[in-house]
C-alpha positions as CSV (number, residue, x, y, z in Angstrom):
1,M,115.8,91.9,109.6
2,I,117.5,94.8,107.7
3,K,118.5,92.3,104.9
4,K,114.9,91.0,104.6
5,I,113.6,94.6,104.4
6,K,116.2,95.5,101.7
7,E,115.2,92.3,99.7
8,L,111.5,93.2,100.0
9,Y,112.3,96.8,98.9
10,K,114.2,95.6,95.9
11,K,111.4,93.2,94.9
12,Y,108.7,95.9,95.0
13,E,110.9,99.0,94.6
14,E,108.8,100.4,91.7
15,I,105.5,100.1,93.6
16,I,106.9,101.4,96.8
17,N,108.5,104.5,95.1
18,Y,105.2,105.0,93.3
19,L,103.3,105.1,96.6
20,I,105.9,107.4,98.3
21,I,105.8,109.8,95.3
22,G,102.0,109.6,95.2
23,G,102.0,110.6,99.0
24,L,104.2,113.6,98.3
25,T,102.2,114.6,95.3
26,T,99.0,114.6,97.6
27,V,100.8,116.7,100.2
28,I,101.8,119.2,97.5
29,S,98.3,119.3,96.1
30,L,96.9,120.0,99.6
31,V,99.5,122.5,100.4
32,V,98.9,124.5,97.3
33,Y,95.1,124.3,97.6
34,Y,95.1,125.4,101.2
35,G,97.8,128.0,100.6
36,L,95.8,129.6,97.9
37,T,92.4,129.3,99.7
38,F,93.8,130.9,102.9
39,T,95.6,133.8,101.1
40,I,94.4,134.6,97.6
41,F,91.1,132.8,96.5
42,D,87.9,132.6,98.3
43,P,86.6,128.9,98.3
44,N,83.1,130.1,98.9
45,K,83.0,131.6,95.4
46,A,82.4,128.8,92.9
47,L,84.9,130.0,90.2
48,E,87.6,130.9,92.7
49,L,87.3,127.4,94.2
50,Q,87.6,125.8,90.8
51,I,90.7,128.0,89.8
52,T,92.3,127.0,93.1
53,N,91.6,123.3,92.4
54,V,93.0,123.5,88.8
55,V,96.1,125.4,89.9
56,S,96.7,122.7,92.8
57,W,96.2,119.9,90.2
58,I,98.6,121.4,87.7
59,I,101.4,121.9,90.2
60,S,100.9,118.5,91.8
61,V,100.8,116.7,88.5
62,T,103.9,118.5,87.2
63,F,105.7,117.4,90.4
64,A,104.3,113.8,89.8
65,Y,105.6,113.7,86.2
66,F,109.2,114.6,87.0
67,T,109.5,112.5,90.2
68,N,107.7,109.5,88.7
69,R,110.0,109.8,85.6
70,K,113.2,109.9,87.7
71,F,112.6,107.9,90.9
72,V,109.7,105.4,90.0
73,F,110.2,104.5,86.3
74,K,113.8,105.6,86.2
75,Q,113.8,107.0,82.6
76,K,117.2,107.6,81.3
77,N,116.3,109.6,78.2
78,K,115.5,113.3,78.2
79,A,112.0,114.3,79.1
80,N,110.1,115.4,75.9
81,I,106.8,117.0,75.1
82,K,105.2,113.8,73.9
83,E,105.9,111.9,77.1
84,A,104.9,114.8,79.2
85,S,101.6,115.3,77.2
86,S,100.9,111.6,77.6
87,F,101.4,111.9,81.3
88,F,99.1,114.9,81.7
89,A,96.5,113.3,79.4
90,S,96.5,110.2,81.5
91,R,96.1,112.0,84.6
92,L,93.4,114.2,83.1
93,S,91.6,111.0,82.1
94,T,91.8,109.6,85.6
95,L,90.5,113.0,86.9
96,F,87.5,112.5,84.8
97,V,87.0,109.0,86.0
98,D,87.1,110.4,89.5
99,M,84.5,113.0,88.7
100,L,82.2,110.6,86.8
101,L,82.3,108.0,89.6
102,M,81.8,110.5,92.2
103,F,78.8,112.1,90.2
104,I,77.2,108.7,89.6
105,F,77.5,107.1,93.1
106,V,77.3,110.3,95.2
107,T,75.1,112.7,93.3
108,K,72.8,110.2,91.6
109,L,72.8,107.2,93.9
110,H,73.3,109.0,97.1
111,F,76.2,106.9,98.5
112,N,78.3,108.3,101.3
113,D,80.8,110.7,99.7
114,K,83.5,110.1,102.3
115,I,83.7,106.3,101.8
116,L,83.2,106.6,98.0
117,K,86.0,109.1,97.7
118,I,88.5,106.5,99.3
119,I,87.3,103.8,97.0
120,V,87.5,106.0,93.9
121,Q,91.0,107.2,94.9
122,V,92.2,103.6,95.0
123,I,90.7,103.1,91.6
124,V,92.5,106.4,90.4
125,I,95.9,105.3,91.9
126,V,95.8,101.9,90.2
127,L,94.8,103.5,86.9
128,N,97.5,106.2,87.1
129,Y,100.1,103.4,87.8
130,I,98.9,101.3,84.8
131,F,98.9,104.3,82.5
132,S,102.4,105.5,83.7
133,K,103.9,102.1,83.5
134,F,102.5,100.7,80.3
135,I,101.9,103.9,78.2
136,V,103.7,107.0,79.5
137,F,107.1,105.5,80.6
138,K,106.9,102.2,78.7
139,K,110.3,100.6,78.5
140,K,111.6,100.2,74.9
141,K,112.6,96.7,73.9
């Protein structure tokens, strides 16, 4: 049984590690967000809510960059500004995809936001993986 689990892990190591790091990234994002809203910022004030959201996003995406680089895509070369910028740009683009889809389907078409958020997050996770694998951390031939 253990041998079979190890074989499955080896076969799907990159995807499994990506999902684990993604889970940790989500936890960090939520901890930062809630920590800031319970101590410093008032989430009932629109500007403070957005500041908290942005700070949470920056910290969690920074964590995601370094952990994806090391544990998921196992980059051996030194991190550089171009790679980091590409990672942040790709994550920013999927943030906009998230916001756009939520706006269209929830605000305009009045779909259930709770269900749509889950569907949109699946789309975002897949896009983030594709961008990271084939653009940001692309293996050199």
